[in-house]
N, C-alpha and C positions, 0 to 999 in steps of 0.2 A: 190170612189164615189158611193152612193147608187142609185139603179135603180129608186126608188120612187122619189128621188129628181131630177134626171136627166130627168125624163119623164114629170114632172109637166109643164103644159103650162100656160103662164101668158100673158095677153093682153099687147100690147106695152106701153099704158099709165101707166098701173099698174107696168110694168117692170121698167120704169123710176122712178116711185115713190119709188119702193123697192130699186133701186140703190142708190138714194139719202139718204134713211133711213140707208142703210148699211154703206155708206161712212161716214155719220155723226157719226156712232158708232165706225167705224174703226179708225178714226183720233185720238181720245183721247186714245182709248184702245190699239192700236197697234203702230201707227206712233209716237205719242207723247212720249210714254214710251220708244220706241227704240231710239228716238231722245235724251232723257235724258241719256240713257246708252252710246250713242256714244259721248256725250259731255265728260263724264267721261273717256271714252276710249281714245279719241283724246288728252285730256289734259294730261293724263298719258304718252302718246306717245311722245309729243312734249315739255313738260315742261322742258326737259333737255336744251332747248334753253335759257330759263331764268336762270336756275341753272348755266349755263356756264358763266354767267357774273361774278360769284365769284368762282365757282367750278374749272374752268380751272386754275386759279392762285393758289388755295389751293393745287391742285393735280399736278401742273406743266405740264398741257396739252398744247401742241402747237395747232395752228389752224388746222393743218393737222391731228393731233391725235384726236382732238375733232370731226372733220368731219368724220374720220374713225369710231369712236365709235358711233356717231349719226347714221351713215349709216349702221353699222353692225347689228343693230336691224333687218333690213329687210332680212338679210341672214337667221336668225332663222325663221322669219315670212314666207319666201318663202318655207322653208324646210317642214313645217307642214300644209300649207294652204289647199292643195287638200285633204290630208288624213282627216283633221279636218272636212271639209264640207261633205265628204262622210260618216263620222261617224255620223254627225248631221242628215243627210238624213235618217239614219237608226234608231237612238235612239230618235230623236225628238229634236226640238229647245229648249224646256224648260230646259231639263237636261243639254244639251251641252253648251248653252250660259251661264247658271249659272256657270258651271265648268270653262269656259274660264275667266269669270269675277273675280272669287275668285283667280284664278291662277295669272292673271296679276296684281291684286291688291297687292298680297303678294310680287311679284318680284319687282314691281315698288317702293313699300316702302323700299325694300332692297337696292335700288339704293343709299339711304342715307349713306350706309356704304362702298361704294367703296373707295379704298385706293390709286389707281394709274392707269396708263394706262391699264394694263392687266385685273385688276378687273373691270374697266369701260367697256372694250370690252366684258368681259364675262357676265356681268349683262345685258348689252344692247342686247346681243345675246339671253339670256334666256328670256328677256322681249318679244322679237320677237316670240319665241316659244310659250310663254304663250298666246299672243294675237292672234296668227294665227287662222284664221277661223271666227273671230268675224264679220268682215265687210261682206264677202261673205255669211256668215251664215244669217245675217239679211237681205241681199238682196234676198237670196233664200226664207227666211221666208215671205217677203213681197209678193212674187209670190204665196205663199200658200193662201193669203188673198185678194189680189187686182187684179181685172180684168185689162187686158192690157191697156185699154183706160185711166185708172186712175193711172197707175203705175209710170209715170214720176213724177207727183206731189208728190206721196207718197215717192218715192226715194229721190226727192229733199228735202222734209220735213225732212227725215232722215239725208241726207247729209249736210243740213244746220248746223247740230251740229258741223261739222268740223270747220266752221267759227265762230259760236257762242261760241264754246269752247275757241277760241282765243280772241273774244271780251270780254268774261267773264274772261278767264284764264290769259290773259296778264296783266290787272290791278291787278287781285288777286295775281299773282306771283310776280309782282312788289311790291305790298303792303307787302307781306310776307318778301321779301328781305329787303325792307326799314324799316320794323318793327324790323328786326334783332333779332328774338328770339334766345336765346342761352341756352335754358333749357337743363339740363343734359349734358352739355358740347358739344352739337351739334350746328353746324353753321346754319345760316339762310337757305342756299341752301339745307342742309340736312332735315330741317323741311319742306321745300317746297315739297320734295318727299314724306315724311311721311303723311303730312296733305292732299295732293291731291290724295294719294293712298287709303286712308281709305274708301271713298265712293264706290269704286269699289268692295271691299269685302262685304260691307253692302248690296249694291244693287244686288250683285251676289246671296246672300242668298234670298233676296226678289224675284228675278227673278224666282227661282225654284218654288215658290208658286203662282206667278202671271201670267206668260205666259201661253197661251193656244196653243197647237201645231197646230191644224187644225180647219177649220170652223165647221166640224162635232161636235167638242167639245165646240164650242162657245155658251154657254148657255145664254150669255148676248145678243145674237141675238134672236128675236122671231122665231117661226117655219117657217113662210113665208119668212122672211129675210134670214134665214139660207139656206132654200131650193133654193131660187133665187141665192145666192152666190155660192153654191156648183154646181148647174146646169150650171151657167155661166162659172165658172172656168173649169169644165169638158169639156164643148163644146170648149173653147179656147184651151185647151190642145190637143183635138182631131185635131183641125185645124193646130196647130203647128206641131204635129206628122206627119200630111199628107204632109207637105212641108219641114220638118226639121228632127231633131234627138231627140231621147229620151233615147238612150243607151249610157252609159259612154264612151265606147271605141271609139265611133264615133268622139268625140271632137278632138282627136289627128290628124285626117286626114282631118279636115274641115279647109280650108284656112282662113275662116272668123274668126274663133276663134283666130288664130295666128295673123291675121291682126289687130283685135280689141285689142289684147294684146299689140301690138306695139303702137296703138293709145293711149291707157291708160297709157302706160309706158312713152312715150315721153311727154305727158302732165304732168305726175306726177313728171318728172324731175324738172319742174318749181314749182309745188306745194310744194314739200318737201324741195327743195333748199331755197325757200322763207320762209317757216314756221320755219325751224330749224335755219335760220340765221338772220331773220328779226330783232329780238331784238338787235343783234350786229351791223347790218347795221344802224338801227336807232341811236344806241349809238354812232356810228362813226361820226354822224352829229356834236356831241359835245355839252356839256353844259346841258345835261339832267340827272336828278336823276333817280333812279330805278323806282320810281312810275310814273314819267313823261314818261319814256321809255315805260312803260306798257300801258299807255293810248294812246300814239302815235302809238305804234305797233298795237293796236286794230282797228285803223281807216280803213285800207284797208279791213279788214275782214267784216266790215259792208257792204261794197260794194260787197264783195264776196257773202254774204247772199242774197242781192238783186238780183244779177245775177242768182243764183241758182233758186230762186222762179220765176222770170220773164220769164226766158227761158223755164223752165219746164212747166209753164202754157201755154205758146205759143205752145210748142210741143204737149201737150195733147189736146189742142183745135184743132189743125190742123191735128194731127195724123202723122206728119212728124218728123222723128228722126235724119236721117243722116246729113242733111244740118244744122240743129240746132247745132249738135255736132261739125261739122267741123268749122262753123263760130265762135262759142264760142272760140275754140282753137286758131284760127287765130287772132281774136281780142286780146286775152290774150297775145299771143306771141309778137305781134307788139307793144302793149303798154308797155310790160315789157322791150323790147329793148329801146323804147323811154325814159323810166324812168332812164335807165342806163346812158344816155348821156344828161339828162336835165341840164340846166345851174345853177339852184338854187335848194336847198333842198325842198322847198315848191312845186315847179313844179314837181320834182321827186316823191314826195309823192302822188300828185294828179294823175300822170300817173300810179303810182303803184296801186292806187285804181281802175283805169280803167282796168288795167291788171288783178287784182284780180276778177273783175266782170266777165271777159271772161274765165279765167282759171278755176275758180270754177263752173261757169255755166255749163261747160261740165259734171261735176260729177253727176248732176241730170238726164239729158236726156240720157247720154251715156248708162246707164244700161238697158234702154228699148230696145237697139239694139240686144244684144245676146238672149234675151228671145223671140224675134220674130222668132227664128229658133231652140231654145233649150228648152226642157222641161224634167221633171222627173230627172233621174240620170244624163242625159247629162247636164241639167241646173245646178245641184248641182256641178258637176265636172267642167263644163265650166266656171261658174262664179268664182269659186275658182281659177281655172287655170289662167284666165285673171287677176284677182286681185292679185294673188300670184306672178306670173312671172313679172307683171308690177312693183312690189315693188323693182325690181332691180334698178329702178330709185330712190327709196328711199335711196338706198345705194350710187348710183352714184352721185345724185344731191348734197347732203351735202358734200361728199368727194371732188367733183369737185370744189365747192365753196371754201372749206378750202385750197385746193392745189393752186388754182389760187390766193387766197388772200395772202398766204405765199409767192408765187412767185413774184407777182406784187405789193404787199402792197396796193391793191385797190380792192374795190368791183365792180367797173365799168365793167371790162372784165368778171367778174364772172356772173353778171346779164345778159350780152349779150350772154354768153354761155347758161344760163338757158333759155333765150327767144327763142333760136332755137328749143327747144323741142316741145312746143305747135304748132309752125308753121309746123314742120314736121308732127305732129299728124293730123293737119287739112287736109293735102294732102293725107295722108294714109287713113283717114276716107272716103274720096270721092271715094276710090277704092273698098270699101266694098259693095257688093250687097246683100241685105236682102229682104225677101218676104214682101208683104203687111201685115201690122199689123192686127190681128183679132180684130174685133169690135163687141161688144155685142149689 
């Protein structure tokens, strides 16, 4: 941060005017673009759930084998998460995020050519390696641009892509399967992988030329706006350093990092268990075509998007993070359990919508918690460590559902097992002590 920018004094009324001007420019230039990238990312990560409607039969995959393959993605993801974010902190977001996108696009397209269990496992593992660092990289990138008081809304705007990708992707995937293209001798599920991977490669190249690493380089902000943003972020970083950590090695001995990892992990058990199995859960109701399954599967994610936005706005308005996070998880877990024992499919779907509201609402406000006590290299490593280790749930959730489904021939006990995760997360979150959030 330059001394000139940091030293500039701005009257309070002018300060608020500059804040609003800066946010108005950041939303389309930073959040909206990252939101589009995450839609592509999440679609490529979870479209295997729709491919499985036909792929499992073609490849001879059991529910347990599919659950293992769906989850093994996260082993590769975990292995490279922290190193990826530390590299990005050094070389800059523009280069590294572009590299990640091109890599995962190529591997995701390659999923079309798996031949059996072991090649399915291998490609899912490689996809995890390729995608590692994207989410914590964007979360870190947002801290380079957004003041603390506005960070939850920005994060929620980015995270909404996880649900909108399903709202868009579920009908799209259902349509591709129902259209049944068989060009060049490839089945519809193979074309699903290829067609949905192409945007990642294209936008990865665009990203190299479009992203701007830091506010100092943001020439689309005028001089006063840029000076205000740089000064505000510098002051917030100094406040965080005075009560928290900025060195990478400190994250390993900070109990809050480990506790927040568990919070995110237990909530993610429900997120990934539902996302990767929902098309088959919906199909089990009976009588639905591929296209109808796609549209019905999309409904809970509409409510998930609403939850993300509503809770993040409330959290930013009040400046309170911990109880918003805990209550979201608790609501999500309780409604998910209720959906498992509902007497009718319609009531089960409605309760699942309420569960999605809570479980996904956590994703927006949660990431404001670690940045209340981590900055610099500690933030880069800490965000990656929390997100990376929490992906153990991405392995465990889908595998758990598959194993329970094969054992009981029912999704009811599987949903009850998933519901326990967010409830545990809620109580763990209440045990985290964080400093008061800096406010500009």
